Gaussian input, Z-matrix of N, CA and C with variables (Angstrom, degrees):
# hf/3-21g

backbone

0 1
 N
 C     1     B1
 C     2     B2     1     A1
 N     3     B3     2     A2     1     D1
 C     4     B4     3     A3     2     D2
 C     5     B5     4     A4     3     D3
 N     6     B6     5     A5     4     D4
 C     7     B7     6     A6     5     D5
 C     8     B8     7     A7     6     D6
 N     9     B9     8     A8     7     D7
 C    10    B10     9     A9     8     D8
 C    11    B11    10    A10     9     D9
 N    12    B12    11    A11    10    D10
 C    13    B13    12    A12    11    D11
 C    14    B14    13    A13    12    D12
 N    15    B15    14    A14    13    D13
 C    16    B16    15    A15    14    D14
 C    17    B17    16    A16    15    D15
 N    18    B18    17    A17    16    D16
 C    19    B19    18    A18    17    D17
 C    20    B20    19    A19    18    D18
 N    21    B21    20    A20    19    D19
 C    22    B22    21    A21    20    D20
 C    23    B23    22    A22    21    D21
 N    24    B24    23    A23    22    D22
 C    25    B25    24    A24    23    D23
 C    26    B26    25    A25    24    D24
 N    27    B27    26    A26    25    D25
 C    28    B28    27    A27    26    D26
 C    29    B29    28    A28    27    D27
 N    30    B30    29    A29    28    D28
 C    31    B31    30    A30    29    D29
 C    32    B32    31    A31    30    D30
 N    33    B33    32    A32    31    D31
 C    34    B34    33    A33    32    D32
 C    35    B35    34    A34    33    D33
 N    36    B36    35    A35    34    D34
 C    37    B37    36    A36    35    D35
 C    38    B38    37    A37    36    D36
 N    39    B39    38    A38    37    D37
 C    40    B40    39    A39    38    D38
 C    41    B41    40    A40    39    D39
 N    42    B42    41    A41    40    D40
 C    43    B43    42    A42    41    D41
 C    44    B44    43    A43    42    D42
 N    45    B45    44    A44    43    D43
 C    46    B46    45    A45    44    D44
 C    47    B47    46    A46    45    D45
 N    48    B48    47    A47    46    D46
 C    49    B49    48    A48    47    D47
 C    50    B50    49    A49    48    D48
 N    51    B51    50    A50    49    D49
 C    52    B52    51    A51    50    D50
 C    53    B53    52    A52    51    D51
 N    54    B54    53    A53    52    D52
 C    55    B55    54    A54    53    D53
 C    56    B56    55    A55    54    D54
 N    57    B57    56    A56    55    D55
 C    58    B58    57    A57    56    D56
 C    59    B59    58    A58    57    D57
 N    60    B60    59    A59    58    D58
 C    61    B61    60    A60    59    D59
 C    62    B62    61    A61    60    D60
 N    63    B63    62    A62    61    D61
 C    64    B64    63    A63    62    D62
 C    65    B65    64    A64    63    D63
 N    66    B66    65    A65    64    D64
 C    67    B67    66    A66    65    D65
 C    68    B68    67    A67    66    D66
 N    69    B69    68    A68    67    D67
 C    70    B70    69    A69    68    D68
 C    71    B71    70    A70    69    D69
 N    72    B72    71    A71    70    D70
 C    73    B73    72    A72    71    D71
 C    74    B74    73    A73    72    D72
 N    75    B75    74    A74    73    D73
 C    76    B76    75    A75    74    D74
 C    77    B77    76    A76    75    D75
 N    78    B78    77    A77    76    D76
 C    79    B79    78    A78    77    D77
 C    80    B80    79    A79    78    D78
 N    81    B81    80    A80    79    D79
 C    82    B82    81    A81    80    D80
 C    83    B83    82    A82    81    D81
 N    84    B84    83    A83    82    D82
 C    85    B85    84    A84    83    D83
 C    86    B86    85    A85    84    D84
 N    87    B87    86    A86    85    D85
 C    88    B88    87    A87    86    D86
 C    89    B89    88    A88    87    D87
 N    90    B90    89    A89    88    D88
 C    91    B91    90    A90    89    D89
 C    92    B92    91    A91    90    D90
 N    93    B93    92    A92    91    D91
 C    94    B94    93    A93    92    D92
 C    95    B95    94    A94    93    D93
 N    96    B96    95    A95    94    D94
 C    97    B97    96    A96    95    D95
 C    98    B98    97    A97    96    D96
 N    99    B99    98    A98    97    D97
 C   100   B100    99    A99    98    D98
 C   101   B101   100   A100    99    D99
 N   102   B102   101   A101   100   D100
 C   103   B103   102   A102   101   D101
 C   104   B104   103   A103   102   D102
 N   105   B105   104   A104   103   D103
 C   106   B106   105   A105   104   D104
 C   107   B107   106   A106   105   D105
 N   108   B108   107   A107   106   D106
 C   109   B109   108   A108   107   D107
 C   110   B110   109   A109   108   D108
 N   111   B111   110   A110   109   D109
 C   112   B112   111   A111   110   D110
 C   113   B113   112   A112   111   D111
 N   114   B114   113   A113   112   D112
 C   115   B115   114   A114   113   D113
 C   116   B116   115   A115   114   D114
 N   117   B117   116   A116   115   D115
 C   118   B118   117   A117   116   D116
 C   119   B119   118   A118   117   D117
 N   120   B120   119   A119   118   D118
 C   121   B121   120   A120   119   D119
 C   122   B122   121   A121   120   D120
 N   123   B123   122   A122   121   D121
 C   124   B124   123   A123   122   D122
 C   125   B125   124   A124   123   D123
 N   126   B126   125   A125   124   D124
 C   127   B127   126   A126   125   D125
 C   128   B128   127   A127   126   D126
 N   129   B129   128   A128   127   D127
 C   130   B130   129   A129   128   D128
 C   131   B131   130   A130   129   D129
 N   132   B132   131   A131   130   D130
 C   133   B133   132   A132   131   D131
 C   134   B134   133   A133   132   D132
 N   135   B135   134   A134   133   D133
 C   136   B136   135   A135   134   D134
 C   137   B137   136   A136   135   D135
 N   138   B138   137   A137   136   D136
 C   139   B139   138   A138   137   D137
 C   140   B140   139   A139   138   D138
 N   141   B141   140   A140   139   D139
 C   142   B142   141   A141   140   D140
 C   143   B143   142   A142   141   D141
 N   144   B144   143   A143   142   D142
 C   145   B145   144   A144   143   D143
 C   146   B146   145   A145   144   D144
 N   147   B147   146   A146   145   D145
 C   148   B148   147   A147   146   D146
 C   149   B149   148   A148   147   D147
 N   150   B150   149   A149   148   D148
 C   151   B151   150   A150   149   D149
 C   152   B152   151   A151   150   D150
 N   153   B153   152   A152   151   D151
 C   154   B154   153   A153   152   D152
 C   155   B155   154   A154   153   D153
 N   156   B156   155   A155   154   D154
 C   157   B157   156   A156   155   D155
 C   158   B158   157   A157   156   D156
 N   159   B159   158   A158   157   D157
 C   160   B160   159   A159   158   D158
 C   161   B161   160   A160   159   D159
 N   162   B162   161   A161   160   D160
 C   163   B163   162   A162   161   D161
 C   164   B164   163   A163   162   D162
 N   165   B165   164   A164   163   D163
 C   166   B166   165   A165   164   D164
 C   167   B167   166   A166   165   D165
 N   168   B168   167   A167   166   D166
 C   169   B169   168   A168   167   D167
 C   170   B170   169   A169   168   D168
 N   171   B171   170   A170   169   D169
 C   172   B172   171   A171   170   D170
 C   173   B173   172   A172   171   D171
 N   174   B174   173   A173   172   D172
 C   175   B175   174   A174   173   D173
 C   176   B176   175   A175   174   D174
 N   177   B177   176   A176   175   D175
 C   178   B178   177   A177   176   D176
 C   179   B179   178   A178   177   D177
 N   180   B180   179   A179   178   D178
 C   181   B181   180   A180   179   D179
 C   182   B182   181   A181   180   D180
 N   183   B183   182   A182   181   D181
 C   184   B184   183   A183   182   D182
 C   185   B185   184   A184   183   D183
 N   186   B186   185   A185   184   D184
 C   187   B187   186   A186   185   D185
 C   188   B188   187   A187   186   D186
 N   189   B189   188   A188   187   D187
 C   190   B190   189   A189   188   D188
 C   191   B191   190   A190   189   D189
 N   192   B192   191   A191   190   D190
 C   193   B193   192   A192   191   D191
 C   194   B194   193   A193   192   D192
 N   195   B195   194   A194   193   D193
 C   196   B196   195   A195   194   D194
 C   197   B197   196   A196   195   D195
 N   198   B198   197   A197   196   D196
 C   199   B199   198   A198   197   D197
 C   200   B200   199   A199   198   D198
 N   201   B201   200   A200   199   D199
 C   202   B202   201   A201   200   D200
 C   203   B203   202   A202   201   D201
 N   204   B204   203   A203   202   D202
 C   205   B205   204   A204   203   D203
 C   206   B206   205   A205   204   D204
 N   207   B207   206   A206   205   D205
 C   208   B208   207   A207   206   D206
 C   209   B209   208   A208   207   D207
 N   210   B210   209   A209   208   D208
 C   211   B211   210   A210   209   D209
 C   212   B212   211   A211   210   D210
 N   213   B213   212   A212   211   D211
 C   214   B214   213   A213   212   D212
 C   215   B215   214   A214   213   D213
 N   216   B216   215   A215   214   D214
 C   217   B217   216   A216   215   D215
 C   218   B218   217   A217   216   D216
 N   219   B219   218   A218   217   D217
 C   220   B220   219   A219   218   D218
 C   221   B221   220   A220   219   D219
 N   222   B222   221   A221   220   D220
 C   223   B223   222   A222   221   D221
 C   224   B224   223   A223   222   D222
 N   225   B225   224   A224   223   D223
 C   226   B226   225   A225   224   D224
 C   227   B227   226   A226   225   D225
 N   228   B228   227   A227   226   D226
 C   229   B229   228   A228   227   D227
 C   230   B230   229   A229   228   D228
 N   231   B231   230   A230   229   D229
 C   232   B232   231   A231   230   D230
 C   233   B233   232   A232   231   D231
 N   234   B234   233   A233   232   D232
 C   235   B235   234   A234   233   D233
 C   236   B236   235   A235   234   D234
 N   237   B237   236   A236   235   D235
 C   238   B238   237   A237   236   D236
 C   239   B239   238   A238   237   D237
 N   240   B240   239   A239   238   D238
 C   241   B241   240   A240   239   D239
 C   242   B242   241   A241   240   D240
 N   243   B243   242   A242   241   D241
 C   244   B244   243   A243   242   D242
 C   245   B245   244   A244   243   D243
 N   246   B246   245   A245   244   D244
 C   247   B247   246   A246   245   D245
 C   248   B248   247   A247   246   D246
 N   249   B249   248   A248   247   D247
 C   250   B250   249   A249   248   D248
 C   251   B251   250   A250   249   D249
 N   252   B252   251   A251   250   D250
 C   253   B253   252   A252   251   D251
 C   254   B254   253   A253   252   D252
 N   255   B255   254   A254   253   D253
 C   256   B256   255   A255   254   D254
 C   257   B257   256   A256   255   D255
 N   258   B258   257   A257   256   D256
 C   259   B259   258   A258   257   D257
 C   260   B260   259   A259   258   D258
 N   261   B261   260   A260   259   D259
 C   262   B262   261   A261   260   D260
 C   263   B263   262   A262   261   D261
 N   264   B264   263   A263   262   D262
 C   265   B265   264   A264   263   D263
 C   266   B266   265   A265   264   D264
 N   267   B267   266   A266   265   D265
 C   268   B268   267   A267   266   D266
 C   269   B269   268   A268   267   D267
 N   270   B270   269   A269   268   D268
 C   271   B271   270   A270   269   D269
 C   272   B272   271   A271   270   D270
 N   273   B273   272   A272   271   D271
 C   274   B274   273   A273   272   D272
 C   275   B275   274   A274   273   D273
 N   276   B276   275   A275   274   D274
 C   277   B277   276   A276   275   D275
 C   278   B278   277   A277   276   D276
 N   279   B279   278   A278   277   D277
 C   280   B280   279   A279   278   D278
 C   281   B281   280   A280   279   D279
 N   282   B282   281   A281   280   D280
 C   283   B283   282   A282   281   D281
 C   284   B284   283   A283   282   D282
 N   285   B285   284   A284   283   D283
 C   286   B286   285   A285   284   D284
 C   287   B287   286   A286   285   D285

   B1=1.4599
   B2=1.5349
   B3=1.3310
   B4=1.4663
   B5=1.5217
   B6=1.3228
   B7=1.4599
   B8=1.5266
   B9=1.3207
   B10=1.4607
   B11=1.5219
   B12=1.3234
   B13=1.4585
   B14=1.5266
   B15=1.3281
   B16=1.4581
   B17=1.5264
   B18=1.3144
   B19=1.4624
   B20=1.5291
   B21=1.3308
   B22=1.4664
   B23=1.5217
   B24=1.3423
   B25=1.4635
   B26=1.5187
   B27=1.3304
   B28=1.4600
   B29=1.5248
   B30=1.3358
   B31=1.4563
   B32=1.5233
   B33=1.3288
   B34=1.4639
   B35=1.5196
   B36=1.3171
   B37=1.4565
   B38=1.5248
   B39=1.3407
   B40=1.4594
   B41=1.5201
   B42=1.3442
   B43=1.4653
   B44=1.5294
   B45=1.3336
   B46=1.4579
   B47=1.5137
   B48=1.3361
   B49=1.4715
   B50=1.5252
   B51=1.3228
   B52=1.4600
   B53=1.5143
   B54=1.3399
   B55=1.4704
   B56=1.5252
   B57=1.3237
   B58=1.4674
   B59=1.5233
   B60=1.3210
   B61=1.4586
   B62=1.5257
   B63=1.3099
   B64=1.4637
   B65=1.5194
   B66=1.3165
   B67=1.4592
   B68=1.5185
   B69=1.3149
   B70=1.4623
   B71=1.5186
   B72=1.3068
   B73=1.4499
   B74=1.5173
   B75=1.3087
   B76=1.4625
   B77=1.5278
   B78=1.3182
   B79=1.4581
   B80=1.5189
   B81=1.3397
   B82=1.4638
   B83=1.5166
   B84=1.3202
   B85=1.4688
   B86=1.5329
   B87=1.3347
   B88=1.4598
   B89=1.5109
   B90=1.3144
   B91=1.4600
   B92=1.5222
   B93=1.3304
   B94=1.4637
   B95=1.5340
   B96=1.3377
   B97=1.4657
   B98=1.5241
   B99=1.3199
   B100=1.4652
   B101=1.5172
   B102=1.3231
   B103=1.4571
   B104=1.5273
   B105=1.3301
   B106=1.4678
   B107=1.5231
   B108=1.3220
   B109=1.4716
   B110=1.5328
   B111=1.3253
   B112=1.4556
   B113=1.5150
   B114=1.3293
   B115=1.4679
   B116=1.5270
   B117=1.3197
   B118=1.4525
   B119=1.5201
   B120=1.3287
   B121=1.4607
   B122=1.5140
   B123=1.3117
   B124=1.4578
   B125=1.5147
   B126=1.3360
   B127=1.4585
   B128=1.5205
   B129=1.3155
   B130=1.4621
   B131=1.5248
   B132=1.3157
   B133=1.4517
   B134=1.5271
   B135=1.3126
   B136=1.4629
   B137=1.5256
   B138=1.3054
   B139=1.4532
   B140=1.5175
   B141=1.2939
   B142=1.4601
   B143=1.5214
   B144=1.3175
   B145=1.4557
   B146=1.5225
   B147=1.3200
   B148=1.4583
   B149=1.5271
   B150=1.3287
   B151=1.4595
   B152=1.5294
   B153=1.3339
   B154=1.4778
   B155=1.5263
   B156=1.3296
   B157=1.4615
   B158=1.5244
   B159=1.3230
   B160=1.4522
   B161=1.5116
   B162=1.3183
   B163=1.4623
   B164=1.5255
   B165=1.3159
   B166=1.4649
   B167=1.5224
   B168=1.3140
   B169=1.4586
   B170=1.5107
   B171=1.3106
   B172=1.4496
   B173=1.5107
   B174=1.3398
   B175=1.4596
   B176=1.5260
   B177=1.3228
   B178=1.4590
   B179=1.5190
   B180=1.3267
   B181=1.4591
   B182=1.5292
   B183=1.3276
   B184=1.4562
   B185=1.5230
   B186=1.3244
   B187=1.4636
   B188=1.5240
   B189=1.3352
   B190=1.4621
   B191=1.5249
   B192=1.3258
   B193=1.4630
   B194=1.5286
   B195=1.3418
   B196=1.4657
   B197=1.5199
   B198=1.3229
   B199=1.4603
   B200=1.5206
   B201=1.3030
   B202=1.4636
   B203=1.5219
   B204=1.3117
   B205=1.4519
   B206=1.5079
   B207=1.3222
   B208=1.4518
   B209=1.5214
   B210=1.3192
   B211=1.4594
   B212=1.5222
   B213=1.3071
   B214=1.4503
   B215=1.5265
   B216=1.3235
   B217=1.4638
   B218=1.5203
   B219=1.3097
   B220=1.4621
   B221=1.5298
   B222=1.3302
   B223=1.4585
   B224=1.5284
   B225=1.3295
   B226=1.4654
   B227=1.5367
   B228=1.3176
   B229=1.4517
   B230=1.5254
   B231=1.3286
   B232=1.4681
   B233=1.5198
   B234=1.3337
   B235=1.4613
   B236=1.5205
   B237=1.3322
   B238=1.4555
   B239=1.5211
   B240=1.3217
   B241=1.4634
   B242=1.5210
   B243=1.3346
   B244=1.4612
   B245=1.5246
   B246=1.3008
   B247=1.4553
   B248=1.5195
   B249=1.3391
   B250=1.4721
   B251=1.5307
   B252=1.3158
   B253=1.4552
   B254=1.5148
   B255=1.3117
   B256=1.4575
   B257=1.5158
   B258=1.3094
   B259=1.4502
   B260=1.5230
   B261=1.2998
   B262=1.4540
   B263=1.5234
   B264=1.3248
   B265=1.4618
   B266=1.5267
   B267=1.3312
   B268=1.4628
   B269=1.5246
   B270=1.3279
   B271=1.4664
   B272=1.5232
   B273=1.3010
   B274=1.4536
   B275=1.5258
   B276=1.3243
   B277=1.4599
   B278=1.5187
   B279=1.3057
   B280=1.4550
   B281=1.5313
   B282=1.3211
   B283=1.4648
   B284=1.5266
   B285=1.3110
   B286=1.4702
   B287=1.5040
   A1=111.62
   A2=117.29
   A3=120.97
   A4=113.03
   A5=118.24
   A6=120.79
   A7=108.97
   A8=115.59
   A9=119.78
   A10=110.51
   A11=114.72
   A12=121.90
   A13=108.38
   A14=116.00
   A15=120.11
   A16=108.20
   A17=116.84
   A18=120.40
   A19=112.70
   A20=117.67
   A21=120.40
   A22=110.48
   A23=114.40
   A24=120.81
   A25=107.95
   A26=115.01
   A27=121.19
   A28=107.79
   A29=116.14
   A30=122.09
   A31=110.20
   A32=115.09
   A33=123.18
   A34=105.72
   A35=117.38
   A36=123.24
   A37=108.17
   A38=116.87
   A39=121.76
   A40=108.85
   A41=117.22
   A42=119.36
   A43=109.73
   A44=115.98
   A45=121.53
   A46=114.89
   A47=117.64
   A48=121.76
   A49=112.17
   A50=116.88
   A51=120.31
   A52=114.43
   A53=117.20
   A54=120.06
   A55=108.70
   A56=115.85
   A57=120.88
   A58=111.37
   A59=114.27
   A60=122.76
   A61=107.47
   A62=116.58
   A63=121.33
   A64=109.49
   A65=115.54
   A66=121.60
   A67=107.51
   A68=116.57
   A69=119.33
   A70=109.11
   A71=115.17
   A72=118.77
   A73=112.42
   A74=114.94
   A75=122.73
   A76=110.65
   A77=117.17
   A78=122.54
   A79=113.45
   A80=114.62
   A81=121.94
   A82=107.55
   A83=117.00
   A84=124.80
   A85=112.01
   A86=115.91
   A87=121.26
   A88=115.03
   A89=118.08
   A90=121.88
   A91=110.83
   A92=114.78
   A93=122.56
   A94=107.17
   A95=116.79
   A96=119.00
   A97=113.20
   A98=114.10
   A99=121.71
   A100=106.96
   A101=115.61
   A102=121.48
   A103=110.98
   A104=115.56
   A105=123.51
   A106=107.03
   A107=118.83
   A108=119.76
   A109=110.97
   A110=116.06
   A111=122.31
   A112=114.69
   A113=117.98
   A114=121.35
   A115=110.66
   A116=115.58
   A117=122.73
   A118=108.61
   A119=116.25
   A120=121.31
   A121=107.11
   A122=116.33
   A123=121.08
   A124=109.49
   A125=115.88
   A126=120.65
   A127=108.54
   A128=115.13
   A129=120.95
   A130=108.00
   A131=115.15
   A132=121.82
   A133=107.10
   A134=117.78
   A135=118.62
   A136=110.31
   A137=113.48
   A138=122.84
   A139=106.77
   A140=118.10
   A141=121.16
   A142=109.32
   A143=115.46
   A144=122.29
   A145=107.87
   A146=117.24
   A147=121.22
   A148=110.79
   A149=116.94
   A150=122.63
   A151=108.09
   A152=118.04
   A153=120.03
   A154=114.12
   A155=117.24
   A156=120.04
   A157=109.90
   A158=115.30
   A159=120.61
   A160=110.87
   A161=116.02
   A162=121.41
   A163=109.29
   A164=114.41
   A165=121.70
   A166=108.59
   A167=115.92
   A168=122.70
   A169=107.04
   A170=117.57
   A171=118.83
   A172=112.52
   A173=115.39
   A174=119.59
   A175=110.93
   A176=114.42
   A177=123.03
   A178=108.07
   A179=116.96
   A180=122.39
   A181=107.39
   A182=116.62
   A183=123.19
   A184=110.87
   A185=116.47
   A186=122.95
   A187=107.51
   A188=116.30
   A189=120.12
   A190=109.59
   A191=117.08
   A192=121.08
   A193=112.92
   A194=117.72
   A195=120.10
   A196=113.22
   A197=116.01
   A198=121.20
   A199=107.95
   A200=116.89
   A201=122.22
   A202=110.33
   A203=115.32
   A204=119.75
   A205=114.90
   A206=112.71
   A207=122.44
   A208=108.54
   A209=115.90
   A210=119.94
   A211=108.69
   A212=114.72
   A213=121.66
   A214=107.42
   A215=116.53
   A216=121.71
   A217=108.57
   A218=115.97
   A219=122.54
   A220=110.26
   A221=116.64
   A222=123.00
   A223=106.19
   A224=117.90
   A225=119.82
   A226=111.80
   A227=116.26
   A228=122.38
   A229=110.75
   A230=114.96
   A231=122.04
   A232=107.42
   A233=116.54
   A234=121.60
   A235=108.81
   A236=116.25
   A237=122.40
   A238=110.13
   A239=114.76
   A240=121.24
   A241=106.85
   A242=116.15
   A243=119.61
   A244=110.74
   A245=114.47
   A246=120.02
   A247=108.42
   A248=117.65
   A249=119.23
   A250=110.49
   A251=116.20
   A252=120.77
   A253=109.40
   A254=114.70
   A255=121.61
   A256=107.01
   A257=117.14
   A258=121.71
   A259=108.35
   A260=115.87
   A261=121.54
   A262=108.01
   A263=116.62
   A264=119.46
   A265=111.93
   A266=117.72
   A267=121.45
   A268=109.12
   A269=117.53
   A270=119.45
   A271=111.09
   A272=116.26
   A273=122.39
   A274=108.22
   A275=116.57
   A276=120.31
   A277=108.90
   A278=115.38
   A279=121.49
   A280=107.78
   A281=115.83
   A282=120.66
   A283=109.17
   A284=114.01
   A285=119.44
   A286=111.85
   D1=-29.75
   D2=-177.42
   D3=-97.79
   D4=16.40
   D5=177.06
   D6=-63.81
   D7=136.62
   D8=-176.96
   D9=-143.22
   D10=165.55
   D11=-179.48
   D12=-122.15
   D13=130.94
   D14=177.56
   D15=-69.29
   D16=127.69
   D17=-178.20
   D18=-108.91
   D19=-42.92
   D20=-178.52
   D21=-143.24
   D22=163.94
   D23=173.37
   D24=-134.87
   D25=151.33
   D26=-179.25
   D27=-140.83
   D28=122.55
   D29=-179.02
   D30=-116.16
   D31=142.97
   D32=170.56
   D33=-113.69
   D34=117.67
   D35=-173.93
   D36=-116.32
   D37=127.56
   D38=-179.20
   D39=-128.39
   D40=125.21
   D41=179.13
   D42=-83.85
   D43=177.93
   D44=-176.85
   D45=-64.00
   D46=-16.60
   D47=177.16
   D48=-92.15
   D49=-1.69
   D50=-179.04
   D51=90.07
   D52=2.35
   D53=177.68
   D54=-70.71
   D55=131.41
   D56=-175.01
   D57=-108.65
   D58=147.87
   D59=177.79
   D60=-143.21
   D61=147.39
   D62=175.62
   D63=-118.01
   D64=141.54
   D65=175.79
   D66=-132.31
   D67=126.47
   D68=178.94
   D69=-146.30
   D70=158.18
   D71=179.86
   D72=172.83
   D73=-174.78
   D74=-177.75
   D75=-77.03
   D76=139.68
   D77=173.38
   D78=53.34
   D79=-162.19
   D80=173.65
   D81=-132.92
   D82=124.51
   D83=-177.56
   D84=42.30
   D85=45.19
   D86=177.04
   D87=78.73
   D88=6.69
   D89=-179.16
   D90=-114.43
   D91=152.90
   D92=177.60
   D93=-129.49
   D94=73.80
   D95=-173.42
   D96=-62.81
   D97=144.08
   D98=174.31
   D99=-97.62
   D100=126.37
   D101=-173.21
   D102=-119.34
   D103=142.58
   D104=172.25
   D105=-119.32
   D106=162.19
   D107=178.26
   D108=-52.35
   D109=130.26
   D110=179.42
   D111=86.11
   D112=-4.85
   D113=-178.37
   D114=-72.89
   D115=159.49
   D116=178.98
   D117=-131.02
   D118=135.62
   D119=174.44
   D120=-133.52
   D121=127.65
   D122=178.90
   D123=-116.30
   D124=146.30
   D125=174.58
   D126=-152.24
   D127=161.47
   D128=179.29
   D129=-115.45
   D130=132.99
   D131=178.95
   D132=-144.58
   D133=179.49
   D134=178.77
   D135=-153.47
   D136=166.57
   D137=171.67
   D138=-149.68
   D139=172.40
   D140=177.11
   D141=-122.10
   D142=149.57
   D143=175.15
   D144=-119.02
   D145=147.63
   D146=177.12
   D147=-88.57
   D148=-2.45
   D149=179.41
   D150=-129.11
   D151=164.00
   D152=179.76
   D153=-69.04
   D154=-14.04
   D155=179.58
   D156=-127.56
   D157=161.39
   D158=177.55
   D159=-178.64
   D160=171.23
   D161=177.41
   D162=-135.77
   D163=153.25
   D164=175.40
   D165=-135.56
   D166=144.79
   D167=172.80
   D168=-156.23
   D169=169.27
   D170=-179.99
   D171=170.59
   D172=-148.48
   D173=178.00
   D174=-158.59
   D175=155.90
   D176=172.17
   D177=-107.09
   D178=145.31
   D179=175.49
   D180=-109.79
   D181=130.01
   D182=179.56
   D183=-120.20
   D184=148.68
   D185=174.70
   D186=-113.86
   D187=128.57
   D188=177.03
   D189=-68.03
   D190=141.30
   D191=-178.07
   D192=-96.30
   D193=-28.26
   D194=-175.21
   D195=-109.96
   D196=6.60
   D197=175.76
   D198=-155.48
   D199=167.17
   D200=179.62
   D201=-72.60
   D202=148.45
   D203=170.56
   D204=115.07
   D205=174.19
   D206=-179.72
   D207=-136.40
   D208=166.36
   D209=172.80
   D210=-143.51
   D211=155.81
   D212=-179.68
   D213=-117.10
   D214=132.12
   D215=-179.61
   D216=-114.70
   D217=121.86
   D218=-178.33
   D219=-72.77
   D220=138.39
   D221=172.98
   D222=-101.65
   D223=114.74
   D224=-178.01
   D225=-61.50
   D226=160.02
   D227=179.41
   D228=-62.67
   D229=130.68
   D230=175.06
   D231=-114.49
   D232=130.91
   D233=179.75
   D234=-100.39
   D235=138.86
   D236=179.99
   D237=-122.56
   D238=141.02
   D239=176.37
   D240=-144.63
   D241=121.93
   D242=-179.04
   D243=-81.51
   D244=157.65
   D245=173.53
   D246=-70.67
   D247=155.28
   D248=177.71
   D249=-58.12
   D250=142.82
   D251=178.31
   D252=-146.04
   D253=161.82
   D254=177.77
   D255=-119.64
   D256=129.07
   D257=178.00
   D258=-89.60
   D259=124.89
   D260=-178.92
   D261=-106.09
   D262=124.14
   D263=-177.77
   D264=-83.00
   D265=-30.46
   D266=178.74
   D267=-111.40
   D268=143.49
   D269=178.93
   D270=-59.28
   D271=145.10
   D272=177.29
   D273=-83.59
   D274=130.34
   D275=178.10
   D276=-101.97
   D277=129.44
   D278=178.68
   D279=-110.24
   D280=126.90
   D281=179.65
   D282=-103.36
   D283=135.50
   D284=-179.81
   D285=-83.61

């Protein structure tokens, strides 16, 4: 009775400087998974941050398939921290 289909996703993305961005759209990575209680759906996606740290949170919107209505599922805050890196302005030349 509670089977539903993911229709949209909405993300709130904040970089380490506090700059905010929103991303929303249909489905997830071109898919509209159908979910039942206890089901699991995994997917891989990405975003970019202008700082080494950032956070993302948001929600998914689902439509019930066997009854009227919709529901919204909160995506808890995820914290991101990149590994240390060095930005090189000129290409590195390797000699054999």
